[in-house]
C-alpha positions in Angstrom: -22.0 -47.6 5.6 -23.9 -44.9 3.8 -24.7 -45.0 0.1 -24.6 -42.0 -2.2 -28.0 -41.2 -3.7 -29.2 -39.0 -6.5 -32.4 -37.1 -7.0 -33.9 -37.8 -10.4 -35.9 -34.5 -10.3 -33.2 -31.9 -9.6 -30.0 -34.0 -10.1 -28.4 -33.3 -6.7 -26.3 -35.9 -5.0 -26.9 -36.7 -1.3 -26.8 -39.3 1.4 -30.4 -38.8 2.4 -33.4 -40.7 1.1 -35.3 -37.5 0.6 -33.8 -34.7 -1.5 -33.0 -31.6 0.7 -33.8 -29.3 -2.3 -37.1 -30.5 -3.8 -38.3 -33.1 -1.3 -38.6 -36.0 -3.8 -37.3 -39.5 -3.1 -33.7 -40.2 -4.1 -32.4 -43.4 -5.7 -29.1 -45.3 -5.1 -26.3 -44.8 -7.6 -25.0 -48.1 -8.9 -21.9 -47.9 -11.1 -21.6 -50.3 -14.0 -19.5 -53.4 -13.4 -16.0 -53.4 -14.6 -15.1 -55.9 -17.3 -11.8 -56.3 -19.2 -13.9 -57.5 -22.1 -15.9 -54.3 -22.5 -18.1 -55.0 -25.5 -19.6 -51.5 -25.6 -16.3 -49.6 -25.2 -15.8 -48.9 -28.9 -19.3 -47.4 -29.2 -18.8 -45.3 -26.1 -15.5 -43.9 -27.3 -16.9 -43.2 -30.8 -19.9 -41.3 -29.3 -17.6 -39.3 -27.0 -15.3 -38.4 -30.0 -18.3 -37.3 -32.1 -19.6 -35.2 -29.2 -16.3 -33.5 -28.8 -16.1 -32.7 -32.5 -19.7 -31.5 -32.5 -19.0 -29.1 -29.7 -15.7 -27.9 -31.3 -13.6 -29.1 -28.3 -11.5 -31.5 -30.4 
């Protein structure tokens, strides 16, 4: 099974170990583990709300 990878230099997503755009090495993308007791959820939602207000989206 192939893993999705991301180039840290140009931000492109690919399945290859070498970025097809810039030629740098790519790294695996590992999502955060799910937890029903999300201790950082309140901070994340607060930051998202502040960002939306700052950009006049909300």
